[in-house]
Backbone bond lengths (Angstrom), bond angles and torsions (degrees), N, CA, C in turn:
res aa  C-N    CA-C-N  psi(-1)  N-CA   C-N-CA  omega(-1)  CA-C   N-CA-C  phi
1 X - - - 1.456 - - 1.519 108.86 -
2 X 1.322 116.48 136.57 1.459 121.06 -179.77 1.518 110.45 -70.00
3 X 1.332 116.19 143.86 1.467 117.61 176.83 1.522 110.77 -68.28
4 X 1.329 115.30 150.08 1.466 120.81 178.11 1.523 108.71 -68.28
5 X 1.347 117.89 131.26 1.469 119.52 177.60 1.527 110.84 -56.77
6 X 1.316 116.00 145.36 1.464 121.50 -175.91 1.515 114.20 -64.86
7 X 1.329 117.15 -33.41 1.470 119.62 -173.45 1.525 112.77 -97.19
8 X 1.332 118.53 26.93 1.464 120.67 178.68 1.529 110.45 -124.78
9 X 1.332 116.84 76.62 1.465 120.04 -177.76 1.530 114.19 -79.38
10 X 1.325 117.84 -4.61 1.467 120.06 -174.52 1.523 110.93 -105.93
11 X 1.316 114.91 140.69 1.463 121.31 178.24 1.524 108.42 -118.85
12 X 1.324 115.86 147.07 1.460 121.51 179.26 1.529 107.67 -131.85
13 X 1.306 116.46 130.18 1.457 121.30 175.90 1.526 107.85 -86.76
14 X 1.328 116.71 123.79 1.463 121.18 -178.79 1.525 110.36 -117.38
15 X 1.305 115.75 140.06 1.456 121.25 169.50 1.521 106.05 -109.41
16 X 1.333 116.53 125.91 1.462 120.94 -175.99 1.525 110.28 -116.57
17 X 1.332 116.74 145.26 1.457 118.96 172.03 1.538 108.96 -62.17
18 X 1.297 116.54 150.49 1.462 121.50 -175.68 1.524 112.70 -55.15
19 X 1.338 117.51 -43.87 1.463 119.07 -177.79 1.526 111.99 -64.69
20 X 1.330 117.93 -37.74 1.465 120.95 177.64 1.523 110.52 -68.96
21 X 1.322 116.82 -42.49 1.465 121.28 176.99 1.526 110.53 -58.57
22 X 1.343 116.37 -44.61 1.460 120.35 179.58 1.526 112.02 -63.67
23 X 1.316 116.81 -39.81 1.467 120.72 178.64 1.523 110.37 -64.64
24 X 1.318 116.96 -46.59 1.469 120.43 178.63 1.528 110.24 -63.07
25 X 1.309 116.96 -37.22 1.467 120.95 177.47 1.521 111.25 -63.17
26 X 1.328 117.41 -40.02 1.466 121.26 177.68 1.523 111.12 -64.16
27 X 1.331 115.82 -45.40 1.474 119.95 178.12 1.525 109.62 -61.84
28 X 1.315 116.29 -43.42 1.457 122.35 179.31 1.531 111.24 -57.93
29 X 1.317 116.19 -46.96 1.465 120.43 -179.87 1.526 111.18 -65.61
30 X 1.327 116.51 -42.97 1.466 120.41 -178.72 1.524 112.35 -66.01
31 X 1.331 116.43 -34.56 1.472 120.71 -179.19 1.521 112.47 -92.42
32 X 1.339 115.50 -5.87 1.458 121.45 -177.37 1.529 111.52 54.05
33 X 1.342 114.19 47.45 1.463 122.89 177.79 1.518 107.62 -130.91
34 X 1.325 118.05 151.62 1.473 120.17 176.28 1.536 111.20 -65.07
35 X 1.325 115.38 150.39 1.472 120.06 177.79 1.523 111.55 -55.02
36 X 1.323 117.14 -41.82 1.472 120.11 -178.60 1.528 111.14 -59.15
37 X 1.319 116.42 -37.85 1.465 119.78 179.57 1.531 110.79 -68.21
38 X 1.322 116.79 -39.45 1.474 120.85 177.59 1.528 109.46 -61.48
39 X 1.322 116.89 -47.99 1.466 121.33 -179.12 1.525 110.47 -63.31
40 X 1.338 117.31 -44.45 1.468 121.45 179.98 1.533 110.39 -60.27
41 X 1.338 117.36 -42.85 1.467 120.63 179.91 1.526 111.30 -65.81
42 X 1.339 116.72 -42.29 1.468 119.81 178.37 1.523 111.24 -60.77
43 X 1.329 116.46 -45.55 1.466 119.85 -179.90 1.530 111.53 -66.97
44 X 1.315 117.15 -38.42 1.472 120.72 179.04 1.520 110.85 -61.95
45 X 1.343 116.70 -39.16 1.461 120.36 178.37 1.523 111.60 -65.19
46 X 1.324 117.30 -27.28 1.463 121.73 -178.04 1.526 113.06 -92.57
47 X 1.317 117.72 -1.89 1.463 120.45 -176.13 1.531 114.01 -55.24
48 X 1.342 120.34 -44.60 1.478 117.97 179.05 1.530 112.68 -58.74
49 X 1.314 117.41 -39.32 1.468 121.01 179.05 1.525 109.74 -67.37
50 X 1.333 116.71 -43.04 1.465 120.41 178.50 1.525 111.58 -62.23
51 X 1.329 116.95 -37.21 1.470 120.35 177.69 1.522 111.02 -64.73
52 X 1.349 117.08 -42.44 1.475 120.29 176.72 1.529 110.26 -62.36
53 X 1.329 116.06 -43.84 1.465 119.85 179.64 1.523 111.01 -61.24
54 X 1.330 117.29 -43.17 1.465 120.86 179.91 1.524 110.43 -61.30
55 X 1.328 116.39 -44.09 1.472 120.71 179.74 1.523 110.61 -61.92
56 X 1.327 116.88 -46.09 1.468 119.93 -178.44 1.525 111.51 -65.65
57 X 1.315 116.98 -40.53 1.465 119.72 178.51 1.526 111.23 -66.34
58 X 1.326 117.03 -39.44 1.472 120.89 176.83 1.529 110.66 -63.39
59 X 1.336 116.33 -40.92 1.467 119.91 178.50 1.523 110.23 -64.32
60 X 1.312 117.01 -44.81 1.469 120.57 179.73 1.521 110.48 -62.46
61 X 1.327 116.61 -42.04 1.462 120.92 -179.94 1.526 111.08 -64.05
62 X 1.347 116.48 -32.46 1.459 121.32 179.51 1.526 112.31 -83.25
63 X 1.335 116.66 3.21 1.460 120.05 178.17 1.514 113.66 86.87
64 X 1.307 118.34 7.75 1.466 122.40 179.66 1.526 109.02 -94.54
65 X 1.327 115.16 63.59 1.455 120.63 -173.90 1.520 113.06 -65.53
66 X 1.349 117.67 -36.33 1.463 119.79 178.98 1.524 111.00 -61.70
67 X 1.337 115.75 -45.38 1.463 120.06 178.25 1.520 110.95 -61.69
68 X 1.311 116.22 -44.45 1.470 120.88 -179.32 1.524 110.75 -61.82
69 X 1.331 117.55 -42.89 1.463 121.13 -179.89 1.526 111.64 -66.18
70 X 1.336 117.19 -38.54 1.470 119.82 177.11 1.523 110.31 -63.07
71 X 1.303 116.81 -42.04 1.463 120.85 177.61 1.517 111.18 -63.27
72 X 1.334 116.15 -42.06 1.463 120.85 179.27 1.526 110.71 -63.24
73 X 1.342 116.62 -43.41 1.462 120.55 179.94 1.533 110.94 -64.07
74 X 1.323 116.38 -40.28 1.463 120.27 179.16 1.527 109.85 -64.05
75 X 1.323 117.03 -46.71 1.461 120.86 -178.60 1.529 110.70 -64.48
76 X 1.324 117.16 -41.12 1.461 121.25 179.15 1.523 110.57 -65.38
77 X 1.328 116.92 -41.79 1.465 121.08 178.13 1.519 111.87 -61.60
78 X 1.333 116.58 -42.62 1.462 120.30 178.72 1.523 110.91 -65.44
79 X 1.330 116.52 -38.95 1.463 120.48 178.80 1.529 110.26 -65.28
80 X 1.329 117.22 -40.96 1.459 120.37 179.81 1.525 111.48 -67.63
81 X 1.332 117.24 -36.01 1.470 119.92 176.08 1.519 109.70 -62.07
82 X 1.315 115.90 -45.51 1.458 120.21 179.15 1.510 111.57 -62.64
83 X 1.324 116.63 -39.85 1.457 121.14 178.64 1.519 110.41 -65.12
84 X 1.327 116.75 -38.70 1.465 120.50 177.89 1.513 111.48 -60.04
85 X 1.307 116.97 -40.43 1.459 120.78 178.00 1.524 109.81 -64.93
86 X 1.335 116.53 -43.70 1.461 120.57 -179.60 1.523 112.16 -66.62
87 X 1.322 116.19 -33.99 1.461 120.15 -174.51 1.528 113.21 -88.22
88 X 1.341 118.71 -6.91 1.455 120.76 179.29 1.516 109.17 -64.47
89 X 1.308 116.57 132.36 1.467 117.99 -179.92 1.527 110.08 -68.31
90 X 1.310 116.52 149.04 1.460 118.91 178.49 1.521 110.46 -67.15
91 X 1.306 115.93 157.58 1.457 121.84 179.27 1.529 107.35 -78.76
92 X 1.318 115.63 98.31 1.457 120.63 -178.69 1.527 108.15 -107.70
93 X 1.295 113.95 121.80 1.464 118.56 178.24 1.519 108.01 -95.46
94 X 1.316 114.23 130.65 1.462 118.94 -179.71 1.524 109.16 -75.11
95 X 1.304 114.52 133.97 1.464 119.83 176.51 1.533 107.36 -74.15
96 X 1.319 114.91 138.18 1.462 118.84 178.75 1.523 108.08 -73.29
97 X 1.304 114.05 132.52 1.470 119.18 177.65 1.513 109.17 -71.35
98 X 1.324 115.87 138.23 1.460 120.82 178.20 1.534 108.44 -76.48
99 X 1.332 117.11 135.17 1.472 118.08 178.83 1.529 109.81 -67.41
100 X 1.319 114.71 143.71 1.459 120.22 179.33 1.518 109.11 -76.60
101 X 1.312 115.12 137.78 1.463 119.75 -178.36 1.500 112.23 -86.06
């Protein structure tokens, strides 16, 4: 079992749907890492997005809807740019067909 990271003093009890638990278990087995480590890494990767979401929700709750919407549009635009890069087809060069003799 992997040691608990030093800078994570907080624990959270999670209830997961069976299909999600099974998927995380498969990833855990394939990577030979504990499920908790897989979940912690996934959440850590999403922290910047969660921070933006928290800020926008706080702004909306405080009545600053224009600010919240601008933040949402910026985050959505950045996500779409990233998706465009991921969805671009690879540069595939067609092999020239050999003429039949």
